[in-house]
Backbone as CSV, one residue per row, in Angstrom:
resi,resn,N_x,N_y,N_z,CA_x,CA_y,CA_z,C_x,C_y,C_z
1,MET,122.513,156.042,76.875,121.887,154.787,76.465,120.714,155.029,75.523
2,ASN,119.893,156.069,75.815,118.770,156.364,74.938,119.238,156.710,73.534
3,ILE,120.342,157.478,73.439,120.865,157.850,72.121,121.273,156.606,71.356
4,LEU,121.966,155.677,72.019,122.390,154.446,71.357,121.192,153.638,70.889
5,ARG,120.168,153.581,71.706,118.989,152.810,71.320,118.273,153.434,70.129
6,ARG,118.192,154.777,70.123,117.549,155.429,68.973,118.333,155.162,67.699
7,LEU,119.656,155.251,67.787,120.480,154.968,66.615,120.312,153.531,66.162
8,PHE,120.265,152.610,67.131,120.110,151.193,66.795,118.846,150.960,65.987
9,CYS,117.733,151.564,66.407,116.448,151.297,65.773,116.309,151.958,64.419
10,ARG,117.236,152.862,64.075,117.196,153.471,62.750,117.965,152.666,61.719
11,ILE,118.750,151.700,62.177,119.538,150.869,61.259,118.632,149.824,60.630
12,PRO,118.747,149.557,59.323,117.890,148.553,58.668,118.324,147.129,58.977
13,TRP,118.139,146.715,60.254,118.509,145.372,60.680,117.577,144.331,60.077
14,PRO,117.987,143.029,60.100,117.070,141.943,59.724,115.879,141.884,60.672
15,GLN,114.905,141.062,60.320,113.632,140.995,61.036,113.751,140.857,62.553
16,PRO,114.585,139.944,63.106,114.592,139.773,64.562,114.917,141.044,65.323
17,ALA,115.908,141.806,64.836,116.293,143.020,65.546,115.230,144.092,65.416
18,LEU,114.557,144.157,64.258,113.488,145.138,64.093,112.314,144.819,64.999
19,ILE,112.010,143.529,65.142,110.958,143.125,66.082,111.333,143.580,67.483
20,LEU,112.609,143.448,67.824,113.056,143.800,69.166,112.846,145.285,69.446
21,CYS,113.111,146.139,68.456,112.917,147.569,68.657,111.483,147.868,69.047
22,THR,110.542,147.211,68.362,109.132,147.431,68.660,108.759,146.856,70.015
23,ALA,109.173,145.618,70.260,108.745,144.926,71.477,109.310,145.562,72.735
24,LEU,110.532,146.041,72.669,111.171,146.566,73.866,110.906,148.046,74.101
25,GLY,110.282,148.726,73.128,110.060,150.151,73.275,111.359,150.874,73.559
26,MET,112.370,150.592,72.749,113.719,151.028,73.076,113.848,152.541,73.154
27,VAL,113.105,153.303,72.334,113.264,154.752,72.347,112.732,155.354,73.633
28,GLN,111.952,154.589,74.401,111.392,155.110,75.638,112.191,154.683,76.866
29,ALA,113.191,153.862,76.665,113.931,153.330,77.801,114.718,154.428,78.500
30,GLN,114.844,154.296,79.824,115.578,155.265,80.608,117.046,154.853,80.695
31,PRO,117.955,155.794,80.756,119.374,155.444,80.882,119.633,154.703,82.186
32,SER,120.566,153.760,82.120,120.864,152.944,83.296,122.234,153.294,83.851
33,VAL,122.299,153.397,85.171,123.584,153.636,85.822,123.961,152.446,86.692
34,ALA,123.200,151.363,86.579,123.420,150.195,87.423,124.678,149.455,87.000
35,ALA,125.286,148.790,87.965,126.409,147.914,87.669,125.883,146.662,86.972
36,CYS,126.771,145.984,86.274,126.407,144.744,85.577,127.120,143.582,86.258
37,ARG,126.359,142.664,86.804,126.984,141.531,87.481,127.229,140.367,86.542
38,GLN,126.475,140.307,85.432,126.601,139.159,84.537,126.174,139.538,83.129
39,ALA,126.985,139.176,82.141,126.617,139.298,80.735,126.475,137.886,80.178
40,LEU,125.292,137.568,79.679,124.990,136.233,79.156,124.756,136.301,77.653
41,ALA,125.572,135.602,76.884,125.381,135.476,75.444,124.918,134.055,75.154
42,ILE,123.648,133.906,74.825,123.051,132.577,74.633,122.977,132.255,73.151
43,GLY,123.586,131.132,72.747,123.588,130.704,71.360,122.765,129.445,71.165
44,LEU,121.797,129.499,70.245,120.892,128.383,69.983,121.286,127.668,68.696
45,ASP,121.302,126.361,68.736,121.747,125.516,67.629,120.694,125.471,66.525
46,ILE,121.050,125.962,65.320,120.151,125.855,64.166,120.857,125.125,63.016
47,SER,121.755,124.217,63.360,122.494,123.459,62.356,121.557,122.494,61.623
48,GLY,122.108,121.800,60.626,121.289,120.947,59.775,120.592,119.815,60.494
49,SER,121.102,119.410,61.650,120.481,118.317,62.401,119.247,118.768,63.175
50,VAL,118.974,120.063,63.181,117.822,120.612,63.913,116.696,120.874,62.923
51,ASP,115.596,120.120,63.043,114.480,120.318,62.117,113.585,121.454,62.586
52,ALA,112.521,121.719,61.820,111.652,122.866,62.104,110.991,122.759,63.476
53,ALA,110.546,121.563,63.829,109.886,121.375,65.121,110.879,121.569,66.267
54,GLU,112.102,121.060,66.090,113.124,121.190,67.133,113.575,122.646,67.278
55,TYR,113.630,123.347,66.143,113.950,124.774,66.184,112.936,125.520,67.040
56,ARG,111.655,125.224,66.804,110.589,125.904,67.548,110.655,125.565,69.036
57,LEU,110.979,124.299,69.345,111.083,123.900,70.749,112.209,124.656,71.459
58,GLN,113.288,124.956,70.738,114.380,125.710,71.349,113.972,127.147,71.652
59,LEU,113.435,127.848,70.640,113.093,129.252,70.859,111.966,129.408,71.878
60,ASP,110.929,128.581,71.729,109.825,128.660,72.686,110.276,128.191,74.064
61,GLY,111.197,127.230,74.091,111.707,126.750,75.361,112.513,127.810,76.088
62,LEU,113.356,128.549,75.367,114.097,129.635,75.987,113.134,130.718,76.476
63,ALA,112.131,131.028,75.658,111.132,132.017,76.074,110.442,131.573,77.360
64,GLY,110.044,130.305,77.408,109.381,129.790,78.602,110.289,129.815,79.819
65,ALA,111.571,129.499,79.612,112.516,129.511,80.733,112.694,130.922,81.283
66,LEU,112.739,131.919,80.406,112.903,133.298,80.859,111.700,133.777,81.667
67,LEU,110.531,133.174,81.403,109.322,133.574,82.124,109.054,132.710,83.349
68,ASP,109.905,131.731,83.598,109.773,130.928,84.809,109.936,131.849,86.024
69,PRO,109.038,131.775,86.997,109.119,132.689,88.147,110.452,132.633,88.884
70,ASP,111.003,131.447,89.048,112.282,131.337,89.757,113.415,131.956,88.948
71,VAL,113.378,131.754,87.628,114.402,132.352,86.771,114.282,133.871,86.797
72,GLY,113.054,134.366,86.713,112.848,135.809,86.790,113.376,136.393,88.085
73,ALA,113.125,135.695,89.179,113.621,136.161,90.476,115.147,136.176,90.501
74,ALA,115.780,135.202,89.825,117.244,135.164,89.775,117.792,136.324,88.948
75,PHE,117.131,136.647,87.827,117.559,137.794,87.024,117.469,139.089,87.829
76,LEU,116.397,139.238,88.588,116.089,140.516,89.232,116.431,140.533,90.716
77,GLY,117.112,139.501,91.192,117.302,139.326,92.621,118.327,140.224,93.268
78,VAL,119.121,140.954,92.476,120.122,141.855,93.054,119.873,143.247,92.468
79,PRO,118.983,144.021,93.080,118.639,145.345,92.539,119.872,146.216,92.321
80,ASP,119.849,146.931,91.198,120.916,147.865,90.822,122.224,147.173,90.453
81,VAL,122.220,145.859,90.413,123.373,145.117,89.892,122.793,144.125,88.884
82,ASN,122.664,144.559,87.661,121.798,143.884,86.697,122.508,142.821,85.865
83,VAL,121.704,142.093,85.116,122.171,141.097,84.157,121.879,141.624,82.755
84,ARG,122.820,141.445,81.853,122.621,141.803,80.446,122.516,140.529,79.620
85,LEU,121.655,140.562,78.620,121.327,139.364,77.850,121.495,139.624,76.364
86,PHE,122.068,138.632,75.676,122.274,138.670,74.222,121.938,137.274,73.712
87,ILE,121.137,137.171,72.649,120.713,135.857,72.145,121.001,135.781,70.650
88,PHE,121.632,134.682,70.248,121.930,134.487,68.832,121.707,133.039,68.436
89,GLU,121.597,132.821,67.131,121.508,131.472,66.570,122.833,131.151,65.884
90,TRP,123.172,129.873,65.858,124.409,129.481,65.198,124.207,128.161,64.463
91,GLY,124.933,128.017,63.357,124.888,126.782,62.576,126.225,126.566,61.904
92,GLY,126.277,126.820,60.570,127.525,126.693,59.842,128.423,127.906,60.026
93,LEU,129.514,127.954,59.247,130.513,129.003,59.412,129.936,130.409,59.283
94,ALA,129.011,130.598,58.359,128.450,131.934,58.127,126.980,131.981,58.526
95,SER,126.607,131.226,59.547,125.189,131.097,59.898,124.872,131.611,61.295
96,GLN,125.613,132.621,61.744,125.310,133.209,63.051,124.363,134.404,62.861
97,ILE,123.291,134.415,63.611,122.271,135.450,63.480,121.919,135.991,64.862
98,THR,122.011,137.296,65.048,121.606,137.903,66.311,120.094,138.026,66.368
99,LEU,119.506,137.450,67.396,118.063,137.563,67.608,117.726,138.694,68.568
100,VAL,118.482,138.823,69.644,118.249,139.858,70.661,119.576,140.533,70.954
101,PRO,119.791,141.765,70.483,121.008,142.487,70.844,121.043,142.732,72.350
102,TRP,122.176,143.184,72.843,122.339,143.350,74.285,121.208,144.175,74.904
103,ILE,120.592,143.625,75.932,119.570,144.323,76.694,119.834,144.116,78.169
104,GLU,119.703,145.168,78.939,119.864,145.073,80.386,118.512,144.703,80.994
105,ILE,118.482,143.629,81.753,117.231,143.147,82.343,117.023,143.851,83.683
106,VAL,116.068,144.769,83.708,115.807,145.534,84.927,114.387,145.317,85.455
107,SER,113.563,144.574,84.702,112.187,144.361,85.142,111.645,143.081,84.524
108,GLU,110.549,142.601,85.085,109.874,141.439,84.521,109.403,141.717,83.107
109,GLN,109.036,142.970,82.836,108.587,143.334,81.489,109.684,143.110,80.453
110,ASP,110.945,143.368,80.830,112.051,143.116,79.904,112.093,141.644,79.497
111,LEU,111.917,140.748,80.459,111.925,139.315,80.162,110.731,138.942,79.286
112,GLN,109.589,139.530,79.544,108.405,139.256,78.726,108.609,139.738,77.297
113,ASN,109.251,140.881,77.132,109.499,141.407,75.796,110.472,140.539,75.012
114,VAL,111.528,140.072,75.686,112.472,139.181,75.014,111.774,137.881,74.618
115,ALA,110.959,137.333,75.506,110.222,136.107,75.199,109.315,136.311,73.987
116,LYS,108.718,137.468,73.881,107.853,137.764,72.734,108.645,137.758,71.433
117,VAL,109.833,138.362,71.458,110.686,138.366,70.271,111.000,136.937,69.832
118,LEU,111.363,136.086,70.787,111.709,134.706,70.469,110.517,133.959,69.867
119,ARG,109.354,134.164,70.420,108.169,133.443,69.943,107.707,133.927,68.571
120,LEU,108.000,135.185,68.234,107.607,135.723,66.930,108.626,135.405,65.836
121,ASN,109.837,135.074,66.226,110.886,134.879,65.228,110.635,133.654,64.359
122,GLN,110.919,133.783,63.070,110.807,132.682,62.115,112.192,132.275,61.646
123,ARG,112.376,130.985,61.451,113.691,130.468,61.072,114.109,130.977,59.699
124,GLN,115.392,131.342,59.594,115.969,131.735,58.319,116.810,130.587,57.760
125,ALA,116.916,130.542,56.442,117.688,129.479,55.795,119.165,129.649,56.109
126,VAL,119.816,128.567,56.530,121.241,128.592,56.835,121.897,127.332,56.271
127,LYS,123.220,127.363,56.158,123.951,126.173,55.738,123.867,125.116,56.834
128,PRO,123.796,123.843,56.454,123.456,122.803,57.428,124.580,122.311,58.324
129,SER,125.790,122.812,58.190,126.897,122.267,58.978,126.857,122.764,60.423
130,THR,127.769,122.230,61.244,127.824,122.543,62.679,129.191,123.143,62.991
131,ALA,129.225,124.460,63.201,130.487,125.172,63.424,130.527,125.689,64.861
132,LEU,130.822,124.806,65.788,130.845,125.182,67.202,131.930,126.212,67.513
133,GLY,133.086,126.051,66.897,134.162,127.008,67.140,133.776,128.407,66.705
134,GLN,133.141,128.499,65.550,132.712,129.800,65.054,131.631,130.398,65.947
135,ALA,130.753,129.541,66.489,129.724,130.013,67.412,130.356,130.615,68.665
136,ILE,131.409,129.970,69.166,132.112,130.497,70.339,132.713,131.858,70.038
137,LEU,133.335,131.994,68.869,133.932,133.274,68.499,132.869,134.362,68.360
138,TYR,131.707,134.006,67.853,130.620,134.980,67.712,130.183,135.473,69.087
139,GLY,130.034,134.533,70.016,129.691,134.919,71.382,130.781,135.757,72.030
140,ALA,132.046,135.400,71.774,133.160,136.158,72.340,133.184,137.582,71.808
141,ASN,132.915,137.744,70.523,132.865,139.088,69.941,131.753,139.912,70.570
142,ALA,130.626,139.291,70.840,129.520,140.000,71.491,129.922,140.421,72.909
143,LEU,130.568,139.537,73.636,130.958,139.823,75.018,132.074,140.865,75.112
144,ALA,132.789,141.078,74.020,133.888,142.049,74.044,133.392,143.450,74.358
145,SER,132.116,143.727,74.098,131.556,145.048,74.381,131.023,145.155,75.810
146,GLN,131.156,144.090,76.606,130.577,144.051,77.948,131.649,143.855,79.020
147,LYS,132.781,144.472,78.840,133.897,144.250,79.753,133.687,144.868,81.126
148,ASP,132.668,145.728,81.271,132.397,146.290,82.588,131.581,145.343,83.462
149,CYS,131.110,144.231,82.890,130.360,143.258,83.675,131.312,142.408,84.512
150,TRP,130.882,142.064,85.704,131.728,141.298,86.611,132.033,139.913,86.058
151,ARG,131.041,139.304,85.439,131.226,137.972,84.849,130.621,137.957,83.458
152,ARG,131.284,137.226,82.567,130.806,137.141,81.176,130.733,135.671,80.778
153,THR,129.593,135.280,80.198,129.333,133.868,79.927,128.748,133.669,78.543
154,ILE,129.270,132.665,77.837,128.660,132.180,76.597,127.923,130.892,76.921
155,ASP,126.675,130.789,76.482,125.881,129.574,76.651,125.538,129.028,75.277
156,LEU,125.913,127.799,75.013,125.632,127.190,73.718,124.767,125.953,73.887
157,SER,123.693,125.872,73.108,122.957,124.617,73.006,123.477,123.864,71.789
158,GLY,123.453,122.539,71.852,123.947,121.758,70.727,123.490,120.320,70.786
159,ASP,123.239,119.729,69.592,122.836,118.316,69.542,123.828,117.471,68.757
160,GLY,125.031,118.034,68.516,126.030,117.263,67.783,127.408,117.878,67.892
161,GLU,128.399,117.155,67.396,129.781,117.620,67.431,130.067,118.548,66.256
162,SER,131.085,119.385,66.420,131.466,120.324,65.370,132.010,119.584,64.153
163,ASN,131.585,120.007,62.953,132.084,119.385,61.722,132.448,120.421,60.663
164,SER,132.572,121.693,61.090,132.880,122.765,60.142,133.649,123.862,60.865
165,GLY,134.609,124.455,60.165,135.337,125.565,60.746,136.307,125.121,61.829
166,PRO,136.825,126.071,62.613,137.788,125.719,63.660,137.154,124.842,64.733
167,GLN,137.873,123.831,65.159,137.371,123.001,66.249,137.331,123.818,67.540
168,PRO,136.312,123.621,68.359,136.162,124.489,69.536,137.357,124.487,70.472
169,ASP,137.976,123.333,70.693,139.081,123.288,71.651,140.332,124.000,71.149
170,THR,140.415,124.285,69.845,141.589,124.972,69.306,141.510,126.486,69.483
171,ILE,140.352,126.994,69.885,140.217,128.447,70.016,139.942,128.873,71.454
172,LEU,139.934,127.929,72.388,139.607,128.288,73.766,140.651,129.194,74.400
173,GLY,141.824,129.281,73.789,142.841,130.199,74.273,142.825,131.554,73.592
174,HIS,141.819,131.819,72.783,141.710,133.097,72.065,141.687,134.255,73.066
175,PRO,142.381,135.366,72.760,142.420,136.500,73.698,141.044,137.017,74.096
176,LYS,140.070,136.960,73.196,138.737,137.463,73.521,137.995,136.567,74.510
177,LEU,138.532,135.379,74.760,137.899,134.476,75.718,138.542,134.561,77.104
178,LYS,139.494,135.463,77.278,140.113,135.616,78.582,139.069,136.088,79.600
179,GLY,138.913,135.340,80.664,137.945,135.686,81.688,136.508,135.307,81.369
180,VAL,136.286,134.658,80.241,134.937,134.260,79.819,134.670,132.818,80.230
181,THR,133.458,132.552,80.690,133.006,131.192,80.970,132.160,130.707,79.801
182,ILE,132.332,129.444,79.417,131.467,128.833,78.402,130.743,127.654,79.026
183,ASN,129.422,127.714,79.048,128.576,126.611,79.495,127.791,126.072,78.304
184,ALA,127.134,124.937,78.494,126.426,124.328,77.370,125.210,123.536,77.833
185,ILE,124.258,123.412,76.911,123.151,122.463,77.043,123.287,121.453,75.919
186,VAL,123.468,120.209,76.261,123.552,119.127,75.290,122.167,118.513,75.125
187,ILE,121.744,118.356,73.873,120.392,117.875,73.580,120.486,116.517,72.895
188,GLY,119.845,115.524,73.473,119.758,114.216,72.834,118.656,114.222,71.780
189,ALA,118.853,113.480,70.719,117.866,113.461,69.631,117.988,112.160,68.851
190,ASP,116.995,111.947,67.964,117.017,110.835,67.007,117.028,109.458,67.663
191,ALA,116.479,109.358,68.856,116.334,108.059,69.520,115.206,108.173,70.528
192,PRO,114.500,107.075,70.805,113.447,107.152,71.824,114.013,107.626,73.152
193,PRO,113.365,108.603,73.798,113.905,109.118,75.061,114.053,108.028,76.112
194,TYR,115.154,108.117,76.852,115.472,107.204,77.952,115.774,105.775,77.483
195,SER,115.897,105.566,76.170,116.328,104.259,75.676,117.839,104.136,75.865
196,ASP,118.370,102.918,75.702,119.812,102.720,75.825,120.561,103.564,74.803
197,ILE,120.002,103.670,73.579,120.658,104.461,72.531,120.689,105.924,72.930
198,SER,119.562,106.416,73.421,119.480,107.823,73.818,120.451,108.126,74.948
199,GLN,120.503,107.259,75.953,121.392,107.487,77.087,122.859,107.456,76.655
200,SER,123.195,106.527,75.773,124.561,106.433,75.288,124.935,107.661,74.469
201,GLU,123.994,108.120,73.631,124.249,109.280,72.776,124.514,110.530,73.598
202,ILE,123.657,110.770,74.582,123.798,112.005,75.345,125.021,111.948,76.265
203,ALA,125.375,110.747,76.727,126.592,110.611,77.538,127.826,110.924,76.696
204,GLN,127.845,110.412,75.463,128.981,110.650,74.579,129.090,112.130,74.213
205,LEU,127.948,112.744,73.889,127.965,114.150,73.501,128.316,115.048,74.691
206,SER,127.832,114.697,75.864,128.171,115.472,77.057,129.668,115.426,77.317
207,SER,130.272,114.246,77.131,131.713,114.106,77.314,132.482,114.976,76.322
208,TYR,132.001,115.013,75.081,132.627,115.857,74.049,132.590,117.324,74.464
209,PHE,131.430,117.796,74.903,131.294,119.203,75.292,132.138,119.520,76.531
210,ARG,132.211,118.590,77.466,133.008,118.839,78.675,134.497,118.937,78.349
211,SER,134.951,118.126,77.424,136.383,118.082,77.145,136.821,119.082,76.085
212,ARG,135.893,119.540,75.212,136.326,120.331,74.073,135.596,121.660,73.883
213,VAL,134.563,121.921,74.676,133.758,123.122,74.428,133.700,124.061,75.629
214,ILE,133.358,123.558,76.801,133.148,124.460,77.934,134.479,125.019,78.428
215,LEU,134.414,126.138,79.129,135.623,126.850,79.526,135.386,127.548,80.856
216,GLY,136.379,127.510,81.737,136.308,128.236,82.992,136.191,127.310,84.187
217,PRO,136.636,127.752,85.347,136.665,126.894,86.532,135.294,126.445,87.012
218,ASN,134.253,127.225,86.739,132.906,126.851,87.168,132.018,126.430,86.007
219,ALA,132.613,126.150,84.857,131.822,125.792,83.669,131.149,124.440,83.856
220,PHE,130.003,124.253,83.203,129.262,123.000,83.342,128.449,122.711,82.086
221,VAL,128.012,121.468,81.978,127.144,121.013,80.890,125.821,120.575,81.480
222,GLU,124.739,121.167,80.990,123.389,120.737,81.342,122.892,119.832,80.219
223,THR,121.948,118.936,80.495,121.470,118.014,79.469,119.950,118.062,79.347
224,ALA,119.497,117.907,78.109,118.080,117.703,77.811,117.992,116.392,77.039
225,ILE,117.252,115.435,77.562,117.192,114.117,76.933,116.692,114.213,75.493
226,GLU,115.789,115.145,75.227,115.337,115.423,73.873,114.915,116.888,73.819
227,PHE,114.550,117.376,72.630,114.237,118.790,72.486,113.022,119.205,73.320
228,SER,112.109,118.300,73.565,110.944,118.635,74.371,111.327,118.966,75.822
229,GLY,112.520,118.558,76.240,112.991,118.874,77.580,113.889,120.096,77.631
230,PHE,113.974,120.820,76.516,114.898,121.951,76.443,114.520,123.062,77.424
231,GLN,113.236,123.370,77.556,112.831,124.469,78.442,113.257,124.203,79.883
232,ASP,113.006,122.995,80.368,113.389,122.665,81.742,114.900,122.721,81.923
233,ALA,115.636,122.219,80.914,117.104,122.245,80.999,117.621,123.678,81.008
234,MET,117.035,124.533,80.173,117.450,125.933,80.126,117.148,126.635,81.446
235,ALA,115.994,126.365,82.030,115.657,126.980,83.318,116.652,126.545,84.396
236,ARG,116.993,125.249,84.421,117.978,124.769,85.406,119.319,125.461,85.216
237,LYS,119.719,125.594,83.965,121.015,126.202,83.676,121.040,127.673,84.097
238,LEU,119.998,128.414,83.744,119.951,129.831,84.103,119.950,130.030,85.612
239,LEU,119.200,129.189,86.310,119.170,129.299,87.769,120.561,129.068,88.355
240,LYS,121.240,128.050,87.846,122.579,127.739,88.362,123.538,128.895,88.087
241,GLU,123.492,129.430,86.889,124.395,130.518,86.517,124.106,131.792,87.300
242,LEU,122.858,132.204,87.303,122.507,133.494,87.883,122.648,133.499,89.399
243,GLN,122.232,132.437,90.054,122.315,132.404,91.508,123.753,132.272,91.969
244,THR,124.510,131.372,91.348,125.909,131.180,91.728,126.727,132.424,91.429
245,ARG,126.527,132.989,90.248,127.322,134.142,89.844,127.008,135.368,90.690
246,ALA,125.729,135.548,91.031,125.356,136.714,91.832,126.026,136.656,93.203
247,VAL,125.947,135.499,93.856,126.557,135.361,95.174,128.063,135.506,95.089
248,GLY,128.667,134.852,94.090,130.119,134.897,93.958,130.631,136.292,93.671
249,ALA,129.948,137.007,92.781,130.388,138.353,92.417,130.253,139.321,93.579
250,LEU,129.143,139.244,94.292,128.948,140.118,95.430,129.956,139.817,96.528
251,GLY,130.198,138.522,96.752,131.144,138.127,97.791,132.543,138.613,97.510
252,ALA,132.886,138.678,96.210,134.236,139.109,95.840,134.493,140.566,96.198
253,ASP,133.421,141.341,96.345,133.577,142.755,96.634,133.562,143.048,98.134
254,LEU,133.306,142.027,98.934,133.236,142.277,100.369,134.631,142.421,100.953
255,PRO,134.787,143.267,101.984,136.120,143.440,102.597,136.554,142.194,103.325
């Protein structure tokens, strides 16, 4: 693992990955022999409908959720059976950007380092369309390297329906998605929170994600009424995933 990390940090990656090398102290990390109970690939929506303030609320919200004490306890609650984390942004067909390459979460410091990367990251210019299908494929490609994990999950945040590239429901049978769960956070926007318009919008979008985006027997959609509620929604989602998956995976191994 140390050799891979040293090689990674010598590659001239874009800014987010270079920040990660510094923040995580990757060359000093010790090799891990722990089992992996869960691989989480989290995709954040940076499509044209997401403005600068909403972008910041997503990244800072994810950072805040990772530092929530209950979420931290869920990440670290099964010693020697760890969770691996991968974070990317998605927008149009060619607008997927890796922010945090795969990292095994073995301590609270790991979560703090990832949160630091998210808070330091600055938005890059991307095409304004919404390519949900392509985002799923990007997450699936990332998870393809984590086949030793007991469970593999793609998490997508989104505030609108796909309007570019393959439609999400047409690729849910892709071979790389075999055994993968897809969950989502639907974000309401462009209406006063808790108004009739806002409630109708988020209900419609949630229905779209349930019928055309999520995948797997335990898949679910979490909701944030607006971007300011993203951190709380992300914390709820992570708690549900990590606690349920940890118990389920451990139980599956019992005689």
